[in-house]
C-alpha positions in Angstrom: -6.8 44.5 -15.3 -3.9 46.2 -17.0 -2.5 47.6 -13.8 -2.4 44.1 -12.3 0.2 42.6 -14.6 3.2 44.8 -13.9 6.5 43.9 -12.4 5.7 44.9 -8.8 2.4 43.1 -8.6 3.7 40.0 -10.3 6.4 39.9 -7.6 3.8 40.2 -4.9 1.7 37.4 -6.5 4.9 35.3 -6.4 5.2 36.0 -2.7 1.5 35.0 -2.2 2.2 31.8 -4.1 5.4 31.0 -2.2 3.7 31.5 1.2 0.4 29.8 0.3 2.1 26.5 -0.8 3.4 26.2 2.8 0.0 26.5 4.5 -0.8 22.7 4.5 2.6 20.9 4.1 3.3 20.4 7.7 -0.1 18.8 8.3 -0.8 16.8 5.2 2.6 15.2 5.2 1.7 13.3 8.4 -1.3 11.4 6.9 0.5 9.2 4.4 2.9 8.1 7.1 0.4 7.5 9.9 0.7 3.7 10.0 4.5 3.9 9.7 4.7 6.3 12.6 2.4 4.2 14.8 4.5 1.1 14.1 7.9 2.8 14.3 7.2 4.8 17.5 4.8 2.3 19.1 2.1 5.0 19.2 -1.5 4.4 20.4 -4.3 5.4 18.1 -5.0 8.4 20.2 -1.4 9.6 20.2 -1.2 9.2 16.4 -4.4 11.2 15.9 -3.0 14.1 17.9 -0.3 14.7 15.3 -3.0 16.0 12.9 -5.5 17.2 15.5 -3.2 19.6 17.4 -2.3 21.7 14.4 -6.0 22.1 13.4 -6.9 23.3 17.0 -4.0 25.7 16.9 -5.1 27.1 13.6 -8.4 28.1 15.2 -7.1 29.2 18.6 -4.2 31.3 17.5 -5.7 33.0 14.4 -6.4 36.2 16.3 -2.7 36.5 17.1 -2.2 37.6 13.6 -4.0 40.9 14.4 -1.5 41.7 17.2 1.6 40.7 15.3 0.6 42.6 12.1 -0.1 45.7 14.1 3.1 45.7 16.1 5.6 44.1 13.6 4.1 44.7 10.2 3.2 42.1 7.5 6.7 41.4 6.3 8.2 40.7 9.7 5.2 38.6 10.7 5.5 36.5 7.5 9.2 36.0 8.1 8.8 35.1 11.7 6.0 32.6 11.1 7.8 31.1 8.1 10.9 30.6 10.2 8.9 28.9 12.9 7.4 26.7 10.2 10.8 25.9 8.8 12.3 24.9 12.2 9.2 22.9 13.2 9.3 20.9 9.9 13.0 20.5 9.7 13.4 19.3 13.3 11.3 16.2 12.4 14.2 14.9 10.4 16.6 14.9 13.4 14.5 14.2 16.5 11.9 11.5 15.8 10.2 10.9 19.2 6.5 11.3 19.7 7.0 14.4 21.9 9.1 16.1 19.3 6.5 15.4 16.6 3.7 16.7 18.9 5.6 19.9 19.7 6.4 20.4 16.0 2.7 19.9 15.2 1.8 22.6 17.7 4.2 25.1 16.2 3.2 24.2 12.7 -0.4 25.0 13.6 0.6 28.2 15.3 2.5 29.4 12.2 -0.2 28.5 9.8 -2.8 30.2 12.1 -0.9 33.5 11.7 0.2 33.1 8.1 -3.2 32.7 6.6 -4.8 35.9 7.9 -1.6 37.8 7.4 -1.6 36.7 3.7 -5.3 37.8 3.5 -4.3 41.3 4.8 -1.5 41.5 2.2 -4.0 40.7 -0.5 -6.5 43.3 0.9 -3.7 45.9 1.1 -2.1 45.4 -2.4 -4.9 44.0 -4.5 -8.0 45.9 -3.4 -9.5 45.8 -6.9 -8.2 42.4 -7.9 -8.6 40.4 -4.7 -10.3 37.5 -6.6 -7.2 36.9 -8.7 -4.8 37.0 -5.7 -7.1 34.7 -3.6 -7.4 32.3 -6.5 -3.6 32.1 -6.8 -3.3 31.6 -3.1 -6.0 28.8 -3.0 -4.4 27.1 -6.0 -0.9 26.9 -4.6 -2.3 25.9 -1.1 -4.2 23.0 -2.7 -1.2 22.2 -4.9 1.0 21.9 -1.8 -1.5 19.6 -0.1 -1.8 17.4 -3.2 2.0 17.3 -3.6 2.6 16.1 0.0 -0.2 13.6 -0.2 1.3 12.1 -3.4 5.0 12.3 -2.7 5.5 11.9 1.1 5.0 8.1 0.8 7.3 8.0 -2.3 10.1 9.8 -0.4 9.7 7.3 2.5 9.8 4.4 0.1 12.8 5.7 -1.8 14.9 6.7 1.2 13.5 4.2 3.7 13.4 7.0 6.2 10.2 8.7 7.5 12.2 11.5 9.2 13.5 12.5 5.8 10.0 12.2 4.2 8.7 14.6 6.9 11.6 17.1 7.0 12.0 17.5 3.2 9.0 19.8 3.0 10.9 22.4 5.0 12.6 23.3 1.7 9.5 25.2 0.7 9.5 27.3 3.9 13.1 28.2 3.3 12.4 29.3 -0.3 9.4 31.3 0.9 11.6 33.1 3.5 14.1 34.1 0.7 11.3 35.4 -1.5 9.6 37.4 1.3 13.0 38.7 2.6 13.9 40.3 -0.8 10.4 41.7 -1.4 9.3 45.2 -0.4 6.1 45.0 1.5 5.8 48.6 2.6 2.2 49.6 2.4 1.4 51.8 -0.6 -1.8 53.3 1.0 -2.1 55.4 4.1 -3.2 53.8 7.3 -6.9 53.2 7.4 -8.6 53.1 10.9 -10.6 50.1 9.9 -7.6 48.0 8.8 -7.1 46.4 12.2 -10.8 45.7 12.6 -10.9 44.1 9.2 -7.9 41.9 9.9 -9.5 40.9 13.2 -12.6 39.9 11.3 -10.6 38.0 8.7 -8.6 36.2 11.5 -11.8 35.1 13.2 -13.4 34.0 10.0 -10.3 31.9 9.0 -10.0 30.4 12.5 -13.6 29.3 12.6 -13.5 28.1 9.0 -10.3 26.0 9.6 -11.7 24.4 12.7 -15.1 23.5 11.1 -13.6 22.5 7.8 -10.9 20.2 9.2 -13.3 18.8 11.7 -15.7 17.8 9.0 -13.3 16.0 6.7 -10.6 14.8 9.1 -12.5 13.4 12.0 -14.1 10.6 10.0 -10.5 9.5 9.3 -9.4 9.9 12.9 -12.3 8.4 14.8 -11.6 4.8 13.6 -8.1 5.2 15.0 -9.4 6.3 18.3 -12.3 4.0 18.9 -11.7 0.9 16.8 -8.0 0.2 17.5 
């Protein structure tokens, strides 16, 4: 373990934390404001449910895109590109508040997360081959912390500012900070190219895509079905 706690690896762990905290913000910030959005935008129950269903579908459908982007652009550029998409998709919610805008932003939030998650897994595999459990634990912790934070504070932001666009867009700050962190971090691979790397990333992408679809379907559909069928 002594090789894990040096300056370079601590910086990389900070990158993992900064990216991981963004992996749920754009989705979980919608839930606390669902009733407010329905009332303010005059949405049907089906329309409202799409705002959280579309990102989940995108996370499964576009996970394999991570393989292509990482192979052609590299991990750092892929992370920066997807974080930029996540930043714009979240920030735009504060300026354009129609249903179509929210739906489009939900699509791109799902797309960005679909690529970020397996890309982060490839970074962990590349830089922490002997300590992957530590890096994965940090990633999971900050991802969960981000979800809990949005669930707890989105409603508070709405109440204090009396503005749901502000409550949705404020979470783009974390994407911006993650971009800064990744931008000034060296992510050049330390190991030589391994012919199985692309195959492994492809397997990781499929696994994450299937897991996200199944997981979100199991614990989000019971929440959405009453909106669709009972209202």
